[in-house]
C-alpha positions in Angstrom: -46.7 110.8 9.3 -46.8 109.0 6.1 -42.9 108.9 6.1 -42.7 107.6 9.5 -44.9 104.5 8.5 -42.8 104.1 5.5 -39.6 103.9 7.4 -41.0 101.5 9.8 -42.0 99.1 6.9 -38.4 99.3 5.4 -37.0 98.6 8.9 -39.4 95.6 9.2 -38.2 94.1 5.9 -34.7 94.4 6.5 -35.2 92.6 9.8 -37.0 89.7 8.2 -34.3 89.4 5.5 -31.6 89.3 8.4 -33.5 86.6 10.2 -33.8 84.5 7.1 -30.1 84.8 6.5 -29.3 83.8 10.1 -31.4 80.7 9.9 -29.7 79.4 6.6 -26.3 80.0 8.1 -27.2 77.8 11.1 -28.8 75.0 9.0 -26.5 74.7 6.2 -23.5 73.6 8.3 -25.6 70.9 10.0 -26.6 69.5 6.6 -23.0 69.5 5.4 -21.8 67.9 8.7 -24.4 65.0 8.2 -23.3 64.3 4.8 -19.6 64.3 6.0 -20.5 61.8 8.8 -22.1 59.4 6.4 -19.1 59.3 4.0 -16.7 59.3 7.0 -13.6 56.8 6.4 -14.5 55.4 9.9 -17.8 53.9 8.6 -15.9 52.0 5.7 -13.5 50.2 8.0 -13.7 46.3 7.4 -15.2 44.3 10.3 -13.4 41.6 12.0 -15.2 38.8 10.0 -13.5 40.0 7.0 -9.9 39.6 8.2 -9.2 35.9 7.4 -5.8 34.5 7.9 -4.5 32.7 5.1 -4.4 28.7 5.5 -1.6 26.3 4.4 -2.5 23.6 1.8 -3.2 20.1 3.2 -0.5 17.5 3.0 -0.2 15.8 -0.3 -1.7 12.2 -0.3 0.2 9.5 -1.9 -0.8 6.1 -2.9 2.0 3.5 -3.0 1.1 0.4 -5.1 2.7 -2.6 -3.6 2.8 -6.2 -5.4 3.6 -8.7 -3.0 3.8 -12.7 -2.9 0.5 -14.0 -1.6 2.5 -15.5 1.4 2.9 -12.0 2.8 -0.8 -11.1 2.9 -1.4 -11.1 6.6 1.9 -9.7 7.6 2.0 -6.7 5.1 -1.6 -5.8 6.0 -0.7 -5.7 9.8 2.4 -3.7 8.7 0.2 -1.2 6.6 -1.7 -0.4 9.9 1.5 0.3 11.7 3.0 2.4 8.9 0.0 4.8 9.0 1.6 6.1 12.0 4.9 6.5 10.4 3.6 8.1 7.2 -0.1 9.2 7.6 -0.1 10.8 4.1 0.8 7.5 2.3 -1.9 4.9 1.7 -0.5 1.5 0.8 -2.4 -0.4 -2.1 -1.7 -4.1 -2.2 -1.9 -6.6 -4.9 -1.2 -10.0 -3.6 -0.9 -13.1 -5.8 1.8 -15.6 -6.9 5.2 -14.0 -7.8 4.8 -15.3 -11.3 1.5 -13.8 -12.0 2.7 -10.4 -10.3 5.8 -10.7 -12.6 3.5 -11.0 -15.7 1.2 -8.1 -14.7 4.1 -5.8 -14.3 5.7 -6.9 -17.8 2.2 -6.1 -19.1 2.0 -2.7 -18.1 0.3 -2.7 -14.5 1.0 0.3 -12.4 3.2 -0.6 -9.4 5.9 1.1 -7.3 7.3 -1.7 -5.2 7.8 -5.5 -5.9 8.5 -8.3 -3.3 8.7 -11.7 -4.9 8.6 -15.1 -3.0 11.6 -16.2 -5.1 14.7 -14.8 -6.9 13.7 -16.0 -10.2 10.6 -13.8 -10.7 12.8 -10.6 -9.7 15.7 -11.7 -11.8 13.2 -11.9 -14.8 12.5 -8.2 -14.3 16.0 -7.1 -13.7 18.1 -6.0 -16.6 21.4 -6.8 -14.5 20.3 -10.5 -13.8 21.8 -13.5 -15.5 20.4 -13.4 -19.2 19.9 -17.0 -19.0 16.9 -16.0 -16.4 15.9 -12.8 -17.9 15.6 -14.3 -21.3 13.2 -11.3 -22.4 15.6 -8.6 -21.6 13.1 -6.9 -19.3 14.1 -3.8 -17.4 11.9 -2.9 -14.5 13.9 -3.0 -11.4 15.4 0.5 -10.3 19.1 0.3 -10.6 20.6 -0.1 -7.0 17.1 -0.6 -5.1 17.1 -4.4 -5.1 17.5 -6.0 -1.6 17.2 -9.5 -0.1 14.4 -8.8 2.5 13.3 -11.9 4.3 13.8 -15.8 4.4 11.2 -18.3 4.6 10.9 -22.2 5.1 9.2 -24.8 3.0 7.0 -27.2 5.1 5.2 -30.2 4.6 1.6 -29.9 6.1 -1.3 -32.1 6.9 -5.1 -31.6 7.6 -6.5 -32.1 10.9 -6.0 -35.7 12.2 -3.3 -36.4 9.7 -5.6 -39.1 7.8 -2.6 -40.2 5.6 -0.3 -40.8 8.6 2.4 -38.8 6.9 5.6 -38.5 9.2 7.9 -36.5 7.1 9.3 -35.8 3.6 11.1 -39.2 3.4 7.9 -40.8 4.4 5.9 -38.6 1.7 8.4 -40.0 -1.1 7.8 -43.5 -0.1 4.0 -43.1 0.0 3.8 -41.2 -3.4 5.4 -44.3 -4.9 3.4 -47.0 -3.2 0.3 -45.7 -1.6 -3.0 -43.9 -2.6 -2.4 -40.5 -1.3 -2.9 -36.9 -2.9 -0.2 -34.2 -2.6 -1.1 -30.6 -3.0 1.6 -28.2 -4.7 1.9 -25.1 -6.4 2.0 -24.6 -10.2 5.3 -24.5 -11.9 5.2 -20.7 -12.3 4.7 -20.3 -8.6 7.8 -20.2 -6.2 6.3 -22.7 -3.7 5.5 -25.0 -6.7 9.2 -24.6 -7.9 10.6 -25.5 -4.5 8.1 -28.6 -4.4 9.5 -29.7 -7.8 13.2 -29.6 -6.4 12.1 -31.6 -3.5 10.6 -34.3 -5.8 13.6 -34.2 -7.8 15.6 -34.7 -4.8 13.8 -37.9 -4.2 14.1 -38.9 -7.7 10.3 -38.8 -8.2 8.7 -38.2 -11.5 6.2 -35.4 -11.2 4.5 -35.7 -14.5 3.9 -39.5 -13.8 2.7 -38.8 -10.3 0.4 -36.1 -11.7 -1.0 -38.4 -14.4 -1.7 -41.0 -12.0 -3.8 -38.8 -9.9 -1.5 -38.3 -6.8 -0.8 -34.5 -7.3 -3.1 -31.7 -7.4 -2.2 -28.0 -8.1 -2.9 -24.4 -6.9 -2.3 -21.2 -8.6 -0.6 -19.7 -5.6 0.3 -20.8 -2.1 -3.0 -19.7 -0.6 -4.9 -22.1 -2.8 -2.6 -25.0 -1.7 -3.0 -24.0 1.9 -6.9 -24.0 1.6 -6.8 -27.5 0.0 -5.0 -28.8 3.1 -7.2 -26.8 5.5 -10.3 -28.3 3.9 -8.9 -31.9 4.1 -9.5 -32.2 0.4 -5.8 -33.6 0.0 -3.6 -36.0 2.0 -0.8 -33.5 2.6 0.7 -30.3 0.9 3.8 -28.3 0.6 3.6 -24.5 1.8 5.7 -22.0 3.5 5.8 -22.0 7.2 4.3 -18.6 7.3 1.3 -19.7 5.4 1.0 -22.9 7.7 1.3 -20.6 10.9 -1.5 -18.2 9.6 -3.9 -21.1 8.6 -3.0 -23.0 11.9 -1.9 -26.2 10.0 0.0 -29.1 11.3 3.6 -29.2 10.1 5.2 -32.5 10.0 8.5 -31.6 8.6 10.7 -28.6 7.2 12.6 -28.8 3.9 16.4 -28.5 4.1 18.5 -26.1 1.9 19.8 -29.3 0.4 16.4 -30.4 -0.7 15.2 -27.2 -2.3 17.8 -24.3 -1.6 17.3 -21.2 0.4 13.8 -19.5 0.3 14.7 -15.9 -0.1 12.3 -12.9 -0.8 13.9 -10.0 -2.7 12.3 -6.7 -2.8 12.9 -3.7 -5.1 11.6 -0.4 -6.3 10.4 -0.3 -9.9 11.8 2.1 -12.4 8.2 2.9 -13.5 7.3 4.1 -10.3 6.1 7.9 -9.9 6.8 7.6 -6.0 10.4 6.2 -5.9 11.2 8.3 -3.0 8.2 7.2 -0.8 8.8 3.5 -2.1 12.5 3.8 -0.5 11.2 5.1 2.6 8.7 2.0 2.8 11.7 -0.2 1.9 13.6 1.3 4.7 10.8 0.7 7.1 10.3 -2.8 6.3 14.1 -3.5 7.6 13.4 -1.9 10.9 13.0 -3.9 14.0 9.2 -2.9 14.3 8.4 -4.2 11.1 10.7 -7.4 11.5 9.0 -8.3 14.5 5.7 -8.5 12.7 7.5 -10.9 9.9 9.2 -13.1 12.6 6.0 -13.6 14.5 4.7 -15.7 11.6 7.9 -17.6 10.7 9.9 -15.1 8.6 13.5 -14.5 9.5 15.7 -11.7 8.2 17.5 -12.4 5.1 
């Protein structure tokens, strides 16, 4: 009997061991499977938010510095608005003043890409290929082959509202400067409009220095200053370009002939100090288009 119970005990122990082994065999694969699922490559796939397409660099912005005669202020400001549609990446930076002042600024190292003068003299003074008698300092700022005659203007005799001096024309002005108490406004000798006025005075054999000393001439540092003196009625009359007369709504009583003061040509050129010569050439080309010329002609310029 004792042997019988001993055999039952052994059988029970063996059955327990077998059951434990069966349980371990069932749970171990599940643990391994869980670990494998956690480390599955599918869980490491990038989300759609990380898949960003490359973007191109924005178009380069260019600032083109333009020095231009003061008489071009209104027209070039309008052209700048129109040019934005043609070249949106280009910003035109203007410096308006008398051509003589602009020439000096360029000579002294001012940054400039493009120059438009109201007279040939100021451009010649920067052009190594010009007559040495004019370019006396042997300056070399004009890019070879870029210079072009762009526009033609006219010199006019203008009077304030009501024409208080009853000036009729240049012939009448010449007589009254010698005999009457009048005051003429003109540009300084380094300003193109002043130089044209000097030629008109010489045409009538009038002595500028004597007239100035007798208080019959007052001066402006650029054509806009002369225009303002006429508009404000601080003078009897003045000599300005027809474009400035138009912009200021001045009364024109006469136009100077080519015999009196020559042709009024505005040359334009790219400077050889420009860092944007390619864009400057494109702007030069645009200024000669019918669209740009229409803006110039609206105020009295004509194509040279």
